[in-house]
N, C-alpha and C positions, 0 to 999 in steps of 0.2 A: 504493500500500500504506500510505503514511503516514496518509492520510485515513481509510482503513479502520480502522487500529489506533487512531486518535484517537477514532473513533466507538465502537468496541468498549469503549474505556476508560471510556465514560460509561454503559455498560450493566451488567446483572447478570452478564454474561459477561466482565467485565474480568479479565485474568489468564489467560484461556484462550489456548491457542496458535492462531495464525492461519495457515492454509495455503491456497494457491490450489487450488481444486477443478476449475474449468473456465471456459472463455470460450465463448460461443455466437456465432452468426452476426451478432448485433447488437453493440452496444457494451456489453452487460452482462457482468459478471464474477461468478463465484461463489467464495466462500471457505468453507472448513470451519473452524469453531471447535471446538476439542477440549480436553476436560479429563478425563483418564483414559479411560474407555470411553464417556463422554457426548460427544455431538456435536450441533451445530446448523449450519444453513447460512445464510451471509450473502449476500444478493443486492446487488451494487454496481451501481446504476442511476444513478450520479452524472452520467453523460454523456447520459442520456435519462430525466430525472426524470419527464417527462410520462407514462411508461409505468406508473408506480407506482399511480396511482389506478385505472386500468383493471384492473391485476392484483389489487388489493384487492377491487374490485367483482366480478370474475369468480370469484375465490376464494370469496367469500361465496355466490354463486349456486350454485357447484358443491358446496360443503360442505352446503348446505341440501337438496340432492337426493341426498346420500349418496355422491357421487364422492369418492375419496380424493385430495384436493388437499392440499398442505402447509399446516398451520396457521400463521397469522401470530403470531409470538411477540413481535415488537417492530417498530416502524416509525418512521423519521425521514424524512418526505417532503421536508423542506427540503433535507437533504443528499443524499437519494437512496438510502437504505439500508433494507433489510428484513432481519430475522432470521426464518428459517423452520424448520419441522420438517425434519429431514434424512432423505431417503429413501435414502441410501447411494449407492454407486457403480455398482450393477448395473442396466443398462437392457436393454430387449428385444434390442437389437442384439448385446449380449454373449452371449446365450443361445439365440437363434433358430437352429434347424437343421431339417433335413428330417424328423427324428423327432418334433419337438414343435410345429412351426409351426401346425398346425391347432388344437391345443388352446390355444396361447397367443393366436392370433388370435381364436379364439372368445371367450376371456375379454375381450380388448380390445374386441371388437364389443359384448359385453354392456355394457361401460363407455360406449360411444357411446350405446347406448339409454338408459342412465342420464343421461348428459350432456344428451341431448335432452329430458329431462323438466324441465331447469332453465329458469327464467324468462329468456326472450330479449328481453323488452320493454326498449326504451331502448338496446339495443346498436346500434352502427352497422350500417346495412343493407348486405347484400351484394347491391347492386342492379346494374343493367346498366352504369351509369357506372363503378362500382368494378371489376366484372369486366373491363371494357375497359382501365381504368387498369393493372390487374395485367398483362394480356396485352401491353400496350405496352412493358413492361419487356423482353420478348423482342426487340421491334423495335429498341429503343435499344441494349441491351447485348450481345445475341447476334447478331442479323441485321446490325447496323451495326458497332458497335465491335469485337466479337470477330472476326467473319468478315473484316472489312476489314483488321484488324491482322495476323491469322495466316494467312488463306487468300487475302487480296487479292480477296475476292469482293464484288461490288456487284450487288444485285438489280436486275433490269430493271423497267420500269414495270408490265408484265403480272404479274410475280412479286409485286410489292408489292400489286397489286390482288387477287391470289389470297389473300395473307395477310389483307388488310383484309376481304374477303368471308367468309373462314373464321372470323375473329373474330366477325363478326356472327352467323353460323350457330351457333357454339358458345355464345355468350351467350344466344341465344334458346332453345337446347336446355336449358341449365342452368336457366334461369328457368321452364321448362315443368314441372319437378318440384315437389313440395311444398316450401314455403318457411317462414320464420318460426321456425326452430330455432336454438338456440345452436350455433355452429360454432367449434370450437377453432382451426382453420385451420392447425395444424402437428402433427397427431396421427400421429406415426410412431414408429419403433422407438427413436429417440434421446430421445424425450420421454415414454416410458412406462417407469417405474421399477419395480423389484421390491424394495420395502423389506424384505419378509420373505416366507417361504414362503406361497403361496396368495393373496397380495395383489398388486395393481398400483397404482402411484401416478402421477398425471397432473401434468405440469409444463409450463411455457412456454406458457401459454394467455392471456397478457395482451392479445393482439390478437384475441380472440374477437369474432365478429360475429353478426348475425341473418341467417341465410341458408339455403342449400339442404340438402335431406335427405342427399345422398350425399357431401358434401364430405369430412367426416372419415373416412368409410368408404374412399374412394379414397386418401386420404393414408396410411391404414394399410396397405391391401392392395396398392397400387401404390407402395410405398415407394421413394424414390430411392436408398436405401442398401443394399437387399437385395431379391431377387426370387425368386418361386416360379412354378411352371407355371400357365399361364392357366386350365386346366380347374379346378384346385383353388381359384384365386383367385375365379373366377366362382361356384363352389359356395359359398364363404364369403360372397360378396356377397349371394347369394340367401338365405343363412341369416339375414343381417341383415334382409332384407325380411320373412322369416317371423317373426322375433322382434318386428318392428314391426306384424305383422298387417296388412300393406298389401295391399289388393285390386288388385294390378297383376300382369300377366303377366311371364314371364321376359324376353322380348324388350324390352319397354318399360323394365323396371327396369335391365337391363344397358345399354340406350341411355343412360339418365340417368347411370349409373355411368361409362360410357366418355366421354361428353362433358364431364362434370365433371372427369374425369381429364385430358382434353386441356387444359381451361382451366388446371388446376393445373400441369401440366408445362410449358406455354407460359410461365407466370409463373416457374416455378422455373429454367428455362433462363436467363432474364434475370437472376434473382437470383444464380445461381451465377457467371455471367460478371461481374456487378457486384462480387461479393465478391472475385473475382480482380483485375479491372482497377482498381477504385477503392480497395478496402480491403486489397489485398495478401494475401488469404486464398486462396492458389492451390490448396489441397487439394481444394476443391470441384470443380475441373475434372475430377477423377477420377470424379465422379458424373454428368458430362454424358452419356456413352454410354448408361447405363441410362435416364436421363430421356428422351433422344431415342428410345430403343427403345420405351418405353411410348407416347410420343406418336405415332410412326409406326405402330405396331401398331394403335392405336385408330383413327387417321385412315384407315387402309387399309380398315377394315370398312364405311365408309359412303360412299355415292356423293358426297354433298355435300362431303366433306372429302378425297376421293381425290387431287385435284390438289395439295393442301397436303402430303399424304404424299409424293407424287412429288418435290416441291420439297425437302423435308427429306431424302429419300433421296439426292438429288443432292449436297446439302451434306455429308452424312455420307460419301458416296463420295469427294468432294474431300478431306475430312479424312484418310480412310484412305490415299488416294494420296499425300498430302503426307507423312504420317508414315512411309510405307514408302520 
């Protein structure tokens, strides 16, 4: 906090009150600077300064295409601080319910269509190597460290081979869909803000990449923090296809959607366990069951991934048995 206040003292917001707003899954922290009714947001990236240049770059790309990203009001890249437009405290997860989720998701889908008009050239590629690097997080942090520590489970050689073969199948399917689009990579209910009535604001996009069509769509509709019934989610997914005027049938598009979801949820299982085991952020363990549910549900639908679903079901059953 001392470094934050020292930085604020050098800016035109000197004398404004400084209050902690939030901390995310990374090492970033956010502070709200307040003077009367006026507020701005301070992003403290002093522990990961390398993320600031990508954040500024992607902000510029998004603003140029009409996405409501926060305007940059001041930057100190040397110390790792940015002052941003404040989108307030209300995000989608605060307001989503069964009466409004279709309308809110439709608005968020429209924003994906807008984001995908942004220039993706020069962004890191979401290629096969990166897809596998993300999925390997599950092997290290969930299948090895988490399961061994809490369930004393060690996968057999055949089970490890099933996982390896499944990863290959999934990456091939993800790469079979249209590529070359700006991908937010964490577009879900906690990263979509409601700064004022009728608007949505997009945050936490500094890790954006050049990648597949359905990634942000599945992040939104198969959100690891909240879920709605499959029929409505698939209808919303197909609405995105129609907004994009894509000449592809329902079965093919939903296959892209499902396999991209599998890749994401495999990665997220690893990240949630890493946040718990390495970083002491154990709250994310509460989100493991829903993430596993999404993954098993999608893997069960396709013959090529059914053995993987069976393996995950066995692990889930072990966990339930242990807890009871």
